[in-house]
BAKEDO-122207 format. One record per residue (C-alpha): residue in one letter; residue number from 1; x, y, z. Coordinates in pm, 1 decimal, padded with zeros to 6 digits. Example, Ala and Ser with C-alpha at 12.3 -4.5 7.8 and 13.67 -1.06 7.14 Angstrom:
% residues 2
<site rest="A" nr="1" X="01230.0" Y="-00450.0" Z="00780.0"/>
<site rest="S" nr="2" X="01367.0" Y="-00106.0" Z="00714.0"/>
***
This chain:
% residues 86
<site rest="X" nr="1" X="07476.7" Y="-17968.8" Z="-05188.0"/>
<site rest="X" nr="2" X="07524.0" Y="-17701.6" Z="-04927.6"/>
<site rest="X" nr="3" X="07404.9" Y="-17430.8" Z="-05167.1"/>
<site rest="X" nr="4" X="07080.2" Y="-17618.4" Z="-05223.4"/>
<site rest="X" nr="5" X="07024.7" Y="-17649.1" Z="-04848.3"/>
<site rest="X" nr="6" X="07109.5" Y="-17281.5" Z="-04799.5"/>
<site rest="X" nr="7" X="06866.2" Y="-17183.6" Z="-05071.6"/>
<site rest="X" nr="8" X="06589.6" Y="-17387.5" Z="-04911.4"/>
<site rest="X" nr="9" X="06661.9" Y="-17225.8" Z="-04573.9"/>
<site rest="X" nr="10" X="06669.6" Y="-16880.0" Z="-04736.6"/>
<site rest="X" nr="11" X="06337.9" Y="-16945.9" Z="-04908.1"/>
<site rest="X" nr="12" X="06191.7" Y="-17075.2" Z="-04582.8"/>
<site rest="X" nr="13" X="06316.3" Y="-16767.2" Z="-04392.9"/>
<site rest="X" nr="14" X="06167.1" Y="-16539.9" Z="-04659.4"/>
<site rest="X" nr="15" X="05837.9" Y="-16726.7" Z="-04638.3"/>
<site rest="X" nr="16" X="05830.9" Y="-16689.0" Z="-04258.8"/>
<site rest="X" nr="17" X="05914.8" Y="-16317.8" Z="-04285.7"/>
<site rest="X" nr="18" X="05635.4" Y="-16266.0" Z="-04538.4"/>
<site rest="X" nr="19" X="05394.0" Y="-16463.1" Z="-04319.5"/>
<site rest="X" nr="20" X="05485.7" Y="-16252.1" Z="-04015.7"/>
<site rest="X" nr="21" X="05429.3" Y="-15933.1" Z="-04215.6"/>
<site rest="X" nr="22" X="05092.7" Y="-16058.3" Z="-04337.1"/>
<site rest="X" nr="23" X="04994.6" Y="-16153.8" Z="-03982.1"/>
<site rest="X" nr="24" X="05080.2" Y="-15803.8" Z="-03859.9"/>
<site rest="X" nr="25" X="04871.1" Y="-15653.0" Z="-04138.4"/>
<site rest="X" nr="26" X="04575.3" Y="-15872.3" Z="-04045.2"/>
<site rest="X" nr="27" X="04622.0" Y="-15776.3" Z="-03679.3"/>
<site rest="X" nr="28" X="04616.1" Y="-15403.6" Z="-03763.4"/>
<site rest="X" nr="29" X="04302.0" Y="-15450.1" Z="-03973.6"/>
<site rest="X" nr="30" X="04132.9" Y="-15645.5" Z="-03694.7"/>
<site rest="X" nr="31" X="04223.7" Y="-15378.5" Z="-03439.0"/>
<site rest="X" nr="32" X="04088.1" Y="-15103.4" Z="-03664.9"/>
<site rest="X" nr="33" X="03765.9" Y="-15296.4" Z="-03725.6"/>
<site rest="X" nr="34" X="03724.9" Y="-15369.7" Z="-03354.7"/>
<site rest="X" nr="35" X="03791.6" Y="-15005.4" Z="-03262.7"/>
<site rest="X" nr="36" X="03535.4" Y="-14885.1" Z="-03516.2"/>
<site rest="X" nr="37" X="03278.8" Y="-15137.9" Z="-03392.5"/>
<site rest="X" nr="38" X="03338.0" Y="-15046.9" Z="-03027.6"/>
<site rest="X" nr="39" X="03318.5" Y="-14675.3" Z="-03103.2"/>
<site rest="X" nr="40" X="02990.1" Y="-14723.1" Z="-03288.1"/>
<site rest="X" nr="41" X="02852.1" Y="-14929.5" Z="-03001.7"/>
<site rest="X" nr="42" X="02953.5" Y="-14670.3" Z="-02742.5"/>
<site rest="X" nr="43" X="02804.7" Y="-14388.8" Z="-02952.4"/>
<site rest="X" nr="44" X="02475.2" Y="-14576.1" Z="-02969.0"/>
<site rest="X" nr="45" X="02471.3" Y="-14589.7" Z="-02587.3"/>
<site rest="X" nr="46" X="02512.0" Y="-14211.8" Z="-02558.6"/>
<site rest="X" nr="47" X="02823.0" Y="-14257.0" Z="-02344.6"/>
<site rest="X" nr="48" X="03014.5" Y="-13932.9" Z="-02292.7"/>
<site rest="X" nr="49" X="03384.3" Y="-13908.4" Z="-02355.1"/>
<site rest="X" nr="50" X="03619.0" Y="-13863.7" Z="-02061.6"/>
<site rest="X" nr="51" X="03721.0" Y="-13514.3" Z="-02173.9"/>
<site rest="X" nr="52" X="03358.6" Y="-13401.5" Z="-02192.5"/>
<site rest="X" nr="53" X="03285.4" Y="-13547.2" Z="-01849.3"/>
<site rest="X" nr="54" X="03587.0" Y="-13374.0" Z="-01695.9"/>
<site rest="X" nr="55" X="03486.7" Y="-13039.1" Z="-01854.5"/>
<site rest="X" nr="56" X="03131.9" Y="-13060.9" Z="-01715.6"/>
<site rest="X" nr="57" X="03265.5" Y="-13171.7" Z="-01377.5"/>
<site rest="X" nr="58" X="03491.1" Y="-12863.6" Z="-01371.2"/>
<site rest="X" nr="59" X="03200.2" Y="-12637.4" Z="-01466.1"/>
<site rest="X" nr="60" X="02985.2" Y="-12785.5" Z="-01188.9"/>
<site rest="X" nr="61" X="03259.1" Y="-12731.7" Z="-00929.6"/>
<site rest="X" nr="62" X="03299.9" Y="-12368.6" Z="-01040.6"/>
<site rest="X" nr="63" X="02922.7" Y="-12312.7" Z="-01026.5"/>
<site rest="X" nr="64" X="02910.8" Y="-12468.3" Z="-00679.0"/>
<site rest="X" nr="65" X="03190.9" Y="-12235.6" Z="-00559.0"/>
<site rest="X" nr="66" X="03013.3" Y="-11931.2" Z="-00707.4"/>
<site rest="X" nr="67" X="02687.9" Y="-12042.1" Z="-00542.6"/>
<site rest="X" nr="68" X="02860.8" Y="-12072.1" Z="-00203.6"/>
<site rest="X" nr="69" X="03011.1" Y="-11723.6" Z="-00245.9"/>
<site rest="X" nr="70" X="02669.3" Y="-11576.8" Z="-00336.4"/>
<site rest="X" nr="71" X="02506.2" Y="-11746.8" Z="-00037.2"/>
<site rest="X" nr="72" X="02769.6" Y="-11591.9" Z="00189.0"/>
<site rest="X" nr="73" X="02709.4" Y="-11246.6" Z="00037.8"/>
<site rest="X" nr="74" X="02332.8" Y="-11283.3" Z="00083.9"/>
<site rest="X" nr="75" X="02379.9" Y="-11388.0" Z="00445.4"/>
<site rest="X" nr="76" X="02605.6" Y="-11087.5" Z="00508.7"/>
<site rest="X" nr="77" X="02357.5" Y="-10850.4" Z="00343.5"/>
<site rest="X" nr="78" X="02067.9" Y="-10994.7" Z="00544.8"/>
<site rest="X" nr="79" X="02270.1" Y="-10954.9" Z="00863.4"/>
<site rest="X" nr="80" X="02343.4" Y="-10588.3" Z="00778.0"/>
<site rest="X" nr="81" X="01977.3" Y="-10533.9" Z="00699.4"/>
<site rest="X" nr="82" X="01874.5" Y="-10686.6" Z="01028.8"/>
<site rest="X" nr="83" X="02117.7" Y="-10458.4" Z="01215.6"/>
<site rest="X" nr="84" X="01988.9" Y="-10142.3" Z="01046.6"/>
<site rest="X" nr="85" X="01631.3" Y="-10241.8" Z="01108.1"/>
<site rest="X" nr="86" X="01675.5" Y="-10249.2" Z="01485.4"/>
***
């Protein structure tokens, strides 16, 4: 009788293992579907990606620094011009 009980428990364990594997497969499919849906939704909103935002932010900071340097050069040139004009 113990072999019959062991076989039932083995079959039950196999069934639970198969069910867990199937549940993981369903979970992966649901995650992929959700990710695709969310990505499509975000693309329709014209939301920029983080990397793109950071790149533009860096470019703006560099342009601002260059602008400050040019303003300083212009001020120095105007001061020299004012001195020579006197």
